[in-house]
Structures are given as structure tokens and as C-alpha cells.
N, C-alpha and C positions, 0 to 999 in steps of 0.2 A: 165454841167453834163448831161449824157444821162440816163434817167429814164424809167424803164419798170414797167408799172402798170399791174398787173395780177388779173383778176376776177376769183375767184375759180369756180369750176364746181358744180353748185347747184343741177343739175338734172343728172340721169344716162343717159338719152337719149339726144344726142345733139339737140339743137335747140328747146327744150321744153320750156315751159313758167316759168319764175322765176321773182321775183321782182327786178327791176333794182338797182344796187348797187350805190346809191346816194353818199354815203360816199366816195367811191373811185373816183366817178365823180368830187366831190369838190376837192379832193387831187390832181387829175390830172390837174385841172384848176389852182390851186394855183402853181404847179410846172411850168406850162407853163407861168403863169404870172410872175414868177421870172426869166424867160429867159432860162430855161432848155429845152432840147429836150425830149419830152415825147412820149413813144411808148405804145400802149395798146394792151394787149393780153387777150381777153375774152374766156376762156375755154369752155364756153357753146356755142360758136359760131364757132365750128370747128368740123369735124369728126375725127380729129386727136386725138391720145391718149395724155394725159397730158404730158407724157415724151416726145414724138415727137415734140408736139407744142412748148414746152419750149425750148428744145434743138435747133430747127430750129431758133426760134426768137433770141436766145442769140448768136448763131453762125453768124447770118445775121446782127444783130444790134450792138452787142458788148456793152450792157448797163453796166454802172458803178454801178447802184443800182437797186434793185427790191423791190417793195412795193406791199403789198396785206393786206387783212383783211376780217373779217366776223364776224358773231355772233357765240355765244357758240354753240358747236356741230360740228364744222368743223375743229377741231384741226389736225385730221389725214391728211386732205387734204392739209392744210397750211404747215404742216411738210414735206409732199411729195413735194410740190412745191419748197420750200427752198432747200431741199436735191438735187433735180435735178438741181437747178440753181447753187449750190456750186460744184456738180460734173462736170458740164460744164465749170464753171469759178470760180475757187476756191477763188479768191479775190473779188467776187461780194459782194456788201454790201446788207444786207437784213433787211427789215423794215416791222413790223407788227403793225396793228391798229384795230380799231373796238371794238364792244361790247365784242367779244371773249376775247380780252386782257384786256380791262378796268375793267371787272368784276373780274378778278383774275390775276393780272399781273405776279406775280413770278411763280405760277404753270404753266401758259401758256408759259412763257419765257423758263422754264425748259424743257418743252415738245418739244417746236418748235425750240429752239436754235437760234432764230433770233438775229442779231447783236443789233438792236434797236427796242424798243416798244413804241408806241405813245399812251398814255393814255388819254381817253376822246376825246374832240374835237381835230381834227388833224391839221387843217390848219395852225395855228401859229407855233405849235411845229414842224411840218414837215418842214415848211419854215425856221425855225431857225436851224434845224438839217441839212438841205441841205447846208446852208451857213457855218455852223461849220465843216462840212466834207470837203468842199472845201478850208476852211482857216486853218483846222487842229487845231481848238480851243477847249477849255475844254467842254466837253459834259455834265459835271456836272452842268453847268450853265443853261441848257435848262429845263425850268419847263415843267412838264408833260411827261418827258421821263424816260424809264427804259432801262437799258443797262448792258452789260456784262463788268465788270472790268477784263480785260484779264490777267493782272498781277496776280491777286489774284483768278482768276476763280470764281468770285463771281458776284452776281447781285447788282446793285445800282439803286434804284428808287429816282428820284429827287422830289422836292416839286411839289404839283399839280399845274396845270396851272389855273389861273382865267378864268371865262367864258368869251367868246367873246360877248360883248354887242351889238356891231353894226353889226348886221346880213346883213344889206344892203350893207356893204362894201365888203362882200365876193364874189369873181367872181362866176358867174353861173357855175354849173357842166358841165364838158365836156361829153355831151351825145354822140357826134359823135365818139369820140376816143374809146368808149367802145361798139359801135355797135347799138345804139338805132334805126337808120333808118331801118335796117333789121329787128329788133324785132318788130317794129310797123307794117311792111308789113306782118307779119305772125301771128298776134294776132288772136285768136279764141274766140267765145263767151263762150266757156267752160273754158278758162284759169282762170278766177276769177269770183266769185259769181256775182259781179256787172256788169261784161261785158255783161251778158245775158239780161240785161235791156235795151240795146241799140237796136234801130230799124235798125241801119246800122252797117257795119263792124266795130269793135272797133279798134280805134287808141288812146290808152291810155298812158298818161304820168304821172310819179310820181313827185310830187314837195312838198316843205315845205313852211309854212308861219311862223314857230316858231321852236324853239328848246327846249328840255327838257319838263318838266311837273311840274306844281305847287303843285302836290299831291306827297305823299310818300307811296304809296301802298306797302304792305309788300312783295308781290310776285313779284314786278317789280323792274328792274334795269334800270337806265337812262344813257345809254352810253355817252350822250352829257353833262353829269354833272347834278348838281342839281338845277342850276339857270334857271328859265323859262324866255325866251326872245322871242319877236315877231318881225318879219320883218314889215316894213311898207306895207300897201296894195298897195301903188304906185309901189314900187319895185316888188312886187309879180306879179301884173297885167302887168307890163311892160315886165316881163319875160314870162308870159303865153302868151300874145298877140304875142310875137316873135315866140314862138313855134307853135301856132295855124297857123301862116303864113308859117313857115318853114316845119313843119312836118305834117301839116293838122290834127292837133289834134282835136278829137271830145269828149274827156272825160279827165278830170284831177282827179287823185286821190291825195288828199291832205293827206300826210302820216305823218303829225305831230303826236307826241305821244298824244297830246291833242290840238285841235284847241281852240282858245281863250275862255276864260270864260266871256269876255266883251260882253254883248248883242249888244251894238252899233256897235261893230266891225263886228260881225256876220251879222247884218242887212245890214251894208255897203257893206260887201262882196257879199251878195245876190244881191244887187242893181248893183254892178259893174260887176258881172259875167253874169247876165241875158242877156245883149245885145250880148254877145259873142257866144251865141248859143251852148254851150257845156254842157254836163252832168258832174256832179262831186260827189265826195264821201268824207266824213270828218269823223273825230272821235271826239265825244263830250261827255262831262259830262252830266248827266241827269239833273243837275241844270241849264243848259244853255238854255233849250228850254221851250217854252210856245206856245200858240196857234198862236200868230202873227208870231213868228220866224219860226215855222214849216211851216205855209202857204207860207211865203216868200221863204224859202228854196225850197219847191216843185216848186213854180212858176219860180224860177231862174234856175231850171235844176238839183237839187239835187236828185240823184237816190237811195242813201243809206246813212245811218248813223250808224256808228259803236259806240256803247255805252259800257262803262266799267260797266257791270252789276255785274258779279262776285258772287253774293249771294243774296238770298231773305230771309235770316235770319239776324235780326238786330244785334245779337251778333257777327256773323261772319263778317258783314260789318265794325262794329267797330273795331274788331281785325285786319282786313285788312287795316284800316285807309282809308276807301273809301270816307268819308265825304259825304255820301248820305243816304237817308232813304228809306225803302221798299216803302212806300206810293209815294214818289217822282219818284222812278224807274217805278212804276206802271203807274203813270200819263204821264210820258214822253213816254213810249212805246205805251200807248193807243193813244196819240196824233200823233205819228209817224205812227202807223198802220192805223189810220183813214185817214191820208193824202196820203196813198198809196206810202210810202216810205219804201224801204227795211230796215229791222232791222237786224243788224249784232250784235251779242252779245254772251257772254258766262257765263254760271254758272260754276264757278270753285269750285271743291270739294276737301277738305283735308287740309284747313287752320288749323293753330296750335290749334284752339279752336273747330274745327269741331267735332261734336259728331254724333251719330245715330240720335238723335232728330233734330239738326240743319240741317243735310243733308235731312232729311225727309221734313222739313219745305220748303226748296228751291225746292225740287222735287214736293211737293204738288202745289206750285205756278206754276211750269213748266207744270204739268199735266192740269191745267185749262187754260193755255196760250200757247198751243203747236202751234197754227196757227201763233203765232208771230215769229216762227222759231229760237228761242234762243237755242244755243248749250248746251250740258252738257259735261263737261270735267274734268279730274283729274288735280290737281295742279301739276305743274312741278317746282322743286326747281332750279332756275337758278343762277349761280354764281354772286356775287355781290348784290343780293336782300337782303333786311332785313331778310326774312325768311331763306335765305341761311346762313347768319351770325349767326343767332340763332341756326341753325342746327349744325354748326361747334362748337359753344360754348357749345351746349347741348351734344356734343359727338355723334351725329347721323351721321356726316360726320367726319370719322377719318383720311382719306387720301385725302386731297385736290388735289393733283396732279392726283391720279387715278380718282377722281370724275370728274374733268374737261376734262379728256381725254376720258371718256367713256359715255359722255352725248349722248341722254337723259337717266337718270337713275331713276328707280322707288325708291322713298324715302317716307316713312310714317313719316310726322311731325305732324299729326293730333292728336287729343285727342281720337282716336279709336285704338283698337288693330289691329294687322296686318290682321287678319282673316276677321274683319268687313270692314277694309279699302279695302281689295282686293275684297271683295263681292261687295262693293260699285262700284268698276270699272266694275264688271259684269253687274250691273244695268245700268251704263252709256253707255256701249257698246250696250246693248240690246235696249235702248231707242234711241240711235243714228240711229240704223238700223230700228226701228219699230215705232219711235215716230213721224214721219213727213209723209206728203201726197205724195204718188207715182202718177206719171203722168197717165192720162187716155188716152186710145186710142193712145198710142204712137207708133212711127215708126222710124226706122233709115234707111236712104237711102244713099248710097256712093254719095259724092258730086261730081259735074262736075268740080267745081273749086278746085284746089289743092293749099294749102298754101305753100309758098316756104320752102323747106327742112323738111316738116313736115309729108310727106307721106299721106296716106289715111285718108280723113276727112269724116264726116257724116253730112247730113241734118236732124235734129231732128224736128220732129212735134209731138205735144201732145195737148190734152185738159187739161186746168187747173182744178184740182180737187177742187178748191175753188170757182172760178167764172165761170168756163166752157168756158173761151175764148181759142180759137185756136191759138197756138203758133208755129211759124216756126223759127228755128235758123240755119243758113246755115254755112257750113264749120267748123263744130265742130271737134275738136281733142279730142280723148278720151284717158285719162290718165290711163294706166293699171298698172302703178307703184304705184299709190295711193292705200292706204289700204282699201278704202271703195268701195263697188260695184255699187255705183250710182254716177251720176253727179249732183251736186246741181245747179239748175237753178231757175230763178225768173220769174214769169208770167209778160209779158208786159202790161197786163191789170190791175191786182190787186196788183202787186209787192210783192205777196206771195211766199214763198219757194215751190218748186216742185221738188221731186227727180226723176231722170230718170235713170232707170237701164241700166248698160253698156252692150253692146251686148257681147255675148260669143266669146272668141277668143282662138282658139287652132288649132293645125295641125291634119291632118288625122292620122299620126303616133301616136300622143298623145292620140286621141280618141281611136285608136285600142288597145293601151297599157292599157288604163283605163278600157276598157271592159274586158280585160283578167284579170286584177287585181280584178275587181268586181266579176267576175265569181268564181275566187279562194276563195274569202272572203265569198261568199254565201255557198260554199261547206264547209268551215271551221265552219261556223255558224251552219249549219245543223248537223254537227258531234259533236257540242258542244265544239269545240276547241277555246273557246273565247280569251285565251291569245295569241295563234298564230294568231288569226284574228286581234287582236289589234296591234301586232307587224307589220303585213303587212299594216294595216291601217295607222300606224304611218309613215312607209316609203312612202306610196302613198301621204299622205297629206302634206310632206315636199315640194312638188313641188309648184312653184308660178303660175302654171296654173290654171285658173278659168274656170270651166266647171260644168255642171249639175252633171256629174259623181263624180267628187271630192267633190261637196257638199253632194251627196248621201253617199259617204264614211264617211264623217264628221257626217252625220245623223246616220248611222249605229254605229259609235263609241259612239254617244250619247245614243242610245238605249241600247247598252251593259252596259254602266256605270249606266244607269237608272235601268236596270234590277237587278243589284247588289246594289242598294240603294245609289250610290254616285252622288247625284243630282247636286253638284256644278260643278264637271268635266263634266257631262252631259250638264249642261247649256253652259260651255265654248265650247264644241263640236258643239253643235246646233247653238250657235252664229257664230261659224266659217262657218257652213253650210249656214247661212243667209248672211254672208259676200260675198258669191259667188252667191247665188241665192236669193235675197232679195224679189222677188215677188212670192215665193213659200208659198201659204197661209198655207199649212200644217205645214211648219216649224215654222211659227209665232204661230200657235195653240199649237204645242207641247212645244215650249219654255214657252208659257203662262201656260201650265200645270205644268212645272217644278217650275216656280216662284210661282204658286198657292201652290205647295207641300211644299215650304219653307216660306209660309205665307206672301209673298210680293204681296199682291192682286192688288195694284194699277198698278204695272207693268204688271201683268197679264191682266188686263182690257185694257191697251194700246195695248198689243200684239193681243188680241182677237179683238179689234175693227179694227186693221190693217188687220188681217186675213180676216175679213168679208168685209172690204173695197175692198180687192183684189177679194174675191170669196164670194158673199152674200149668196151662197147656202151651205156653209160649215157647216154641221150640228153639228159637234163636237164643233166648235167655238160658235154657237148659244146656245147649251145646257150649256156649261160651263160658258158663259157669263150670261145666265139667272139664273144659279145657284147662282153665286156670287151676282147678283143684288137682288135676292130674300132672300138669307139665311144670308147674312153678314150685319153686321152694317155699318152705314156711316163711323165710324172711321176705321174700318177694310178695307173697300173699298178704303179708301184714304191713306192706308199705301203704301208708295213707297219704303221704305227701313226699315229693321228691324235687330236686332242684331242676330248673329249666334253664338257668342262666348263671354264668360264672362272674358276672359283674360285681364290683364291690358294693357293700352296703352304703347308705347315705353318709356323706361326710359330716363328722361331728367334731366340733372344736375340742380340743383337749383341755379340759378344766381340771385343775388339781382339786382334790377333795376338800382341802381346808379352805378353798375359796368359795364354795358353794353356800356357805353360811354367812348371812349378813349379820355382823355384830351391832350391838346397840350403839356404839360409839361411831359407827360408820353411817348411821341414819341421818340424813340431812335434816336440819331444823331451821324454822324461821326464827326471827328475833323474839317473837312472843311465845315461843315454845311449841308451836304447831308443827306438825310434820309438813315437810314441803312435798310439792306434787311429785308422785312416783319415785320414792326411794325404792330401790329395786326389790319388789315382792316382800317388803318387810312385814306386811300384814299376814303373809303366808308362812313365815318361818319363825321358829322359836328364837327368843332373845338370849 
């Protein structure tokens, strides 16, 4: 059989950076191993439109089957891919897999209308499906498959497949088929945070040493199933050494959901990777590190560790089932920071027990530990996760089909009312923009060397604001599609986070147009026509152009709303100005003043300190900071978040704990032993 593997378009701009689709690489290798002819089409690796690229490939190759997959949030694109395929060749067989499908099989299958869906790990299920298609046997016998019963126009989901325990037996992913060599040749230091730690041009490959995760964090879904399994290190290093030789790799990203909890395995990994002279990054639980392991990791080339921090309030950690203690998190991060290893981690806000108090506790910790570079982000409820299941049962998600199609969706599952939950997001946005150090004495120069297919690059130079080391990063690609106005870099000396503001990018025509709008806005403001001015500002700020003029318009909007006492909208507008011009000290000062007015004094302090870090002579920032430090109590100064509304939290149905688990005998069955359509989340819960 001839099989087409399609990699979805992960970025708007062709040839931009994206995480290599390892799952599709493994599927391609399995199909080849079974003797099928496999064609790869990576939609990120072409200037063609999706429609043209697929049509040309199908007309040329005439495949029998097309397979693709991705994570949640890409439904529209997968739907488009299959629609184009069916229009070109109506009898082509379509197969979908990946976390997108595994989290919510039936809603996704209804949206995409694929012929077959592979739930969980795909290798064995896909292999059996290909054999069954060739021999025209009963698809109901294939575990891990969901498919359309065309006679009844209904979905059938078969029993789940058991976890594949012998990971060493799986063929290595087919990197060549999906375009890795070209990807390596155009990697830039700004493509990912840990790329910037390298002294040489990055040539980074993604690999795994295990599948799934031994924990059951409530916000997380494990696409590879619930059983944690590890490869042998012999198998891993045999594969890595092959890639180092073939692709000239200098960095390996171990993209396991969680690298081993076994201390001896971690130490052995360090000993075996050190002679290979490559850098590496890994994700660890905070309980996995101590002084000896951290030292060995650094010595063996570890540049960064990604930790699942999530909260620094013990109540929330327990609700999330993190199996960690605040004190242990503190210790692990301190050891990592001392060893000059990059810390990657998030504080996630909005868990089901999150309150104003618990959020404040985490933010207080963050305030004292800003130099560690931990992100502050809102909780996203992903299909398949325990918090998603709870949200469905509580009635917070009423239409599952609509939910999976429109991800990401803002959903308040916390123990805060919507007004407080949304105001928490304001705080998180402000701290992301103002909470970390900006580069000193930085400059952008157009690079002499151009990376293949990536257009103009920059050589970035700056002094580290933490240790003063001078850094140079060559051939950096600036991503203007990213929502943030800075590029997150890491100093090659102290390995601490440094934010580099992106250079302004606009055409002369756009600049002239902005000047005319500003002139008109100024006239309307002088005439007191504030409503008309706001209408014009709304039109102007819909543009994706990032320029000082657009930032100024956002600032003017903020001033109008502040004038009429609407401080919350004023904060939103001024935050938008900072998203364009993050090193305008006056914007940080004015935003600090707004947070001061709503009594969130800790955030005001952060903003004022950043304003003075940018411009030490800013008198307004000096005076407001002095007032806060002199006149407010320690408790007030540490207030990072406070309530603005006394409304009740979202209504949640009262489910008894013993009803949350679906027992085996409760699963609906068809006469022939198959699972019926949508037994409530049975694929997500233990039997």
C-alpha cells in the first residue's frame, strides 16, 4: 500500500521553527518496516499553499491512504487536510492520531470526519489497521481504534490498546522523510530558549527515553497512555550516536513527559552522554535532583532543566496531585540556579481550588524569586485531562464538540468568580512583560549569513543584566507572529533569563498612515470627542503592526479610560502598549500607578523597579516607589493579587466522589463486544 504522511502546518510563515513531529516520524517508520511505500509531505517545508501542496502530491503519487495527527488546537487544519485529500481522490483512506484525537475521540472524529482514528500509542494499532485494510478484515477487532460504522453512520470505539512495554523494539523515527536535515541547517539561536545557551550554531534533535508519566497531574493529559515505560539507555545512546554522526548534532532535547525518577538512571545518563560532547535538556520532577545529580548534569553538558512547578501553594499542589512540596521545589530550583543551569518552569494559575489567597501565595514566592525566570501563566483546560473531565461533569463545558473545535478557550474552573479570575490574568500579563530583566546595551545588526529559506536574520549583542557578560548570538530570526514583544534569551555566562526587545518592523506606508491617525485622534481629544476618538483608536489597534505609534495609541486609550475611572480597561490598554514597546519606562510607571489604584501594590513595585531599571532618572517612578516603601505595611507591599468582586465562583454540580469513577460493568457494550459510542470518558479513567 502507498501511504502519505502529512505534517500539519504549525506556523503561519513557511520554514519557521516548530517542534519536530516525533509521533508521525514513528508512524512513518512503522509503515516502512511493514513493507509499505511511504511518502512524506511536511506542510511547513514549502512555500506552496496547503491546497496546492496536497493536490500536487496526491496527483503525482496517488497514495491509497493519508495519515496525519497533532495536539489539541489543530482541528481546523486537520479537517482542511482531509477535505482536500477527499476532493482530489474521493476513495483515499484517512487516518487521524495524536493527542488531539486521544483526548476526546468522538467529538474530534465528528469534526474531522476521518475514516479511522488511532487512540493513544499509534505503532501497533496503525500496523494492524494497515493489514486489516489490505485483507479487508473486521476493524472491530483492532484495539485502540475508533471508526465510522458506515452502515449506521455512527462511531464505534474499540477497547483500548494495552501499553507497548518494549520501547526498544520500536523502529527509530523516520527523520529524513519529514525533512529534518533541512530543519537542522536553518535552526536559529532564537528558535527555542535553550538554543541560545550554545556557543555554536544550534543543530538540535528531539528524542525520547521514555513514554507517558508516572504522575496524574489534574491539568495534564498523557497521549501515550497512563503506563510509564522507559527505554534502555543502550538503545537510546545507540540512536543518539548514530544521529551525531549522521546529522552533526550538538544538542539533544529529551522530550519525555518526565525523564526517569530513578536517580541511578539519571547518573548513568550523565556518565554516558558526557564523552559525546553535546548539550542536552530534560524534564524532571523536583524530587529527582540533589547536589550530586545537579553537579553531574552540569558537567555532562546539561544546559536546561524543565521542572513541573505549577504552584507554590501547598493546597493547590495537592489538588493538582503534583506529589511535591513547596520546600522541595525551593531546594531543587536553588540547586539548579547555583549550578548555572537554565530553569524552565511555570506557575499555573486557575486550578479548581485556586482562590485569591492561594494565587497570592504563589505570586509572593515568584516576587522573591524572579531571577530564576519562572513563568506565570493561566490554566488551560485541555481535553482528556482530569480537570477537563471534571469541568464536563460540573456543567462548565456543555458542548464538547464545540469546545474541542475552538481551542484554546478561556474557561474558569477555579474557586474564584469570573471577575477576579480575569483580573488575575491581567496581573499575569503585566508580570510577564515587566517581571524579568531586559538586556543592557543591546543592538541588532543584520546578519551577513542568511539561514536557508528564513530571510533576514540579526546578530544580537547585549550585556547580561545579571552578570554583565557580553553576549553575541549570530543569525537570529525574529518571530513577529509571537504575541510577546521580546525574544527570551539566556546568558552564556550565568545562564539566567534575559529579554531582548524585538526591533520595530513596519513599512513607510504604514508609518505615514499611523501619523495621520494620530493627528486625527489628537484633534478629537482636544475637542473632547472621546467616544469618537475611542472608535478611531479601536480601528487603528486592530492592526498586527508593531510600532511606537500603535503603542502610543494604546496609551492614549488607556488615558481616556483612566480619566473616566475605568481602571481595569485602562490596565488592559496599557498592557497592550507594553506588548509593543516593552522598554518604554513611562508605560511601566503608568501601569504601576493603575495597579496601585486597585491596591495590588506588589505588582506596582515590580513595574516601578523595571521602569527604573530602564531609566534610573524617572522621577515619577522614584517618588511612587518611595511612597509605597515608606507608607505601606509589609503585608500591603507583598500583595500581588487581591479581590475586586464578591460574586460567587462558577456554579458546579455536586458530584459525590464515588460517582466520578466509571466502573467496568457500567461500560456500554454492543452485542459483538465492542464499546458503544461515547461511554462516558471510559478511555480516560482506570477500570
